[in-house]
N, C-alpha and C positions, 0 to 999 in steps of 0.2 A: 357255253361261254354265249351271252347274248350278243346282240347288233352293237350295243351301245359301247359294251367292254371291246369288241372287237375293233371298233372303230376307233378308240381310245390308244389300241396299240400300235394300230397303222399309222395314225397320226404321229405318235411319239416315235415310231421306227422312221419315219418320213423327215423327222429333225434332228435324228441323230448325227448323219454326214456335217450338215451345217455346225452343230456343237462342235465335231472334233475338227471342222477347221479352224473355228474361233479358238478352240485351245492351243493348236499350234501355232496359229498367228500371236496368240497371245505370251505364248511360253511362261516357264515358272511360276513367279507368285501371281502376277496377274490371271494366270491361268486358273489358279488356286481360289483366287478370289470371284471369279466368275461361277467355279462350280461351286463355292460356298453360298452365293448370292441365288444360284439356283435352288438350294435346300431351304433357304429363306423364304424366297417366294412361292415355292411349292407349298411350304407351311402356312403361309398368309392367305393365299388362296384357298386351301383346304379349310382355314380356320373359319371364312366367310362363308363358305360352303354349306359347313356344317351347321352353322349358326343359324344360317336361313331355313335349313332344311328341317333342323329342330323345331325351328318358330312356325314353321309351315307343315309340319307333321309328315314330311315327304322325304323321300331318297335322295341322297346326294347325287346332282345330275352329272354327267360325263365331261370329259374335256379338260379338267384340272392339270395333268400332267404336258399336254399338248400345250396348254396356254402358258405353264411358267416355262417350258422349254424354249418356246417361241419368242417372249420377251425376253429372255436372258440371251438367247442367240442373236437378235436385233440389236440389241446394245454394242455400238461401236467399241466401247473399252470399258474399262472402270468407272462406275456412276456413284454419287452417295448413295448410302442404303437408305436414308432415310427418305429421301424422293422416290426411290424405287418401290419402297413399302408401300407409300401412300399413291403412287400409280397404279399399283398392282390391285389393291384396295379398291379404288375407284374402278378399274376397268372390270373386277370381279362383282362388284355389286351393281353397278350401272350397266355392266355390259352382258351380265348375264343371272344374278342371284334376283334381282327384282323383277325378272319375268318367269321366274320359277324354276331357274336351272337351267332354262334355254337360252342361247344366245341370239339376238336378233342382230347385231353387228359383231364381229370377231372382240371376244373381252381385251385381247392382246393390243388391239390396232385403238381400241378405246383406251386404255392402261397408255399406251405409248403417246397418243395424241396429249393425253392429261399431263404428262410429261414434258413435251414439248413445250406447251402452253405454260406451264406452271414453273419448270426450271429450263427458262431458252439457254441458259450458260451451264446445263447440268452435266452436259457430256452426254445426252441421250440421241444426240445427232452428230453426223459429221458436218462440220461448217468448211467452207471452201473446196468444194467436192470436186469441182472441174479442176482445180490446181494441183489435185492428188492422183497419185498412179492408181489406176484400176487393180482391181481385185478377180482376176477371173477363175481363180480356184475357188471362191466363196460362190460364185455364180454357178460354177458348175457343180459342185456339191449340192444345189438346189434340184437338180434334174431326177435323181432316182427317185427321192420321196416324192417329187410331181408325177413321175410315171407311176409310182406305187399309189397315191392318191386318186390320180386320173382313173386307173384300172377298175378301182374299186367307188367309182363314182363321189370320190370327195373332194372333187376338184373340176370346177366350169372352164374346160381347156379353150371354149371360144372367148372369156375372157382374156385369158392368157394371150390367144392369138390377137385379138382385137386390141390388149395392151401394147404389143408391138408394132402393129400398124399404124397406133396413135401416135406411139412414138417416134415411128419413122416420119410419118407426115409433120409433125410439130417441129422436129428437129429438120428435115429439109427446109422447112419455110423459115426458120430461124437462122440456121447458118452452122457454122462449126460447134462443137466436135461434130465428127460424122457419126450418124444417126445410131449405128451399131455398138460405139463404145459405150453408150449410158446402158446398155443390156449389162454389162458385168462391172459398172460403177456403183459404188455405196451398196446398198440392199436392195438394189432394184428387182433381181430376179427373186429374190424370198419376199419381198414386199407384193409384187405381182401373184405371186403363185400360191402364197401362203396367207394374205391379205384380203388381196382383192378378189382372187379367183374361188374363195373359199364359198360355199352354200349358205353360209349365214349373211352374207352381204352380198350376194349376186342376184340380178334379176332372175326370175323362174323361166321366161320364155327364152328360146333360142336367139331371137332376132335382138333383142334387148341384151343378153350377154355380150354381144359384138359391140354394141354402141356403149355399153357399160366399161369395157375394155379399153376402148379407143379413147373415151372421155379421160380413163384414168391416165392413159400412157400420154396423151397430149398435155395433160394438167400436171404431170411430173416434170416434163420438160420445160414447161413455161415456168414452174415454181422455180425450178434450178437457174433459170435463167434471169427470171426478176428480180431477185434479192443479189444486191453486192456481196453477199457473203457466199452464196450458191449454197444454200443447205441441200441435203439429198434430196427431201420432198417427197420420199416416198408415203409417208405413213399422212400427211396432209392431202396428197393424192386420191390414196385409197379412202380416206376417211369421206371426201367430198362425193366421191364417186361412189361409196355405199348408201351415203343419205340420198342421192339421185335414183337408185336401182329402183324402189319401187313407182317412181315416176315413169321411168322407162318403160316398164311393164305395163301402166296404164295406156300410155301412149302408143304402144304396139299393138294392144288389145283394142283400143279405140280405133285405130286404123285399119285393124281387119274386119271390124265390124261395119265400120263405115263404108268398105269396100264393097262387102257382102249385101249392105242395106242402105244405099246413098239415100234414100227418101225418108230413112227412118227417125 
């Protein structure tokens, strides 16, 4: 088994507890629809990967099963299949396949962002989040997978820690609710750990990872308070943070060089 296959297995195992909690919360027909959507999403992602691999005469890249699993897990409830298929197609093509099967940003993040922009009322994000009960069980279910990925260097723990610090700072400045309640509201834990703190969207330098995490955590709180409808905000915060990741790397590298050679 090569490293890419092993990474796929580890990522898939990391997301299984989240899927189990989602299915338990759905119950009955809703759980069946989520599983059926998972199969459809996996087929769509594999279809695009196979098409691009055939045209470019290269192997199909890794990450299809984790991409499909995470996309379906992060959906708060039943969504229109047409919108989900379009979103997964967009995320697969523009987040992965046009770069030779290697993700620049997490394809799931791009797919969810496309869904939220294109179908704002399509059920892809929880609205009125601050008035809804928290879901600590979903947040807790993220921890075993996060520990597994961190152990195998598949998760930037500094980004996750920085996000908690950024969330705490922003929440303390704004006020209620208490900052720690954000940690188990909506998809905070899964979004921070599996969208913001993954290698594809994180800076490369250690100091920049702290800044990146703090930026994502603070943006998330601001988004949750800025909209009258109070959306979850995880996807937009992770996307904006990911776009700033290369800049943070360059900033830290420039600062280090300037400190060593102030007159250069």
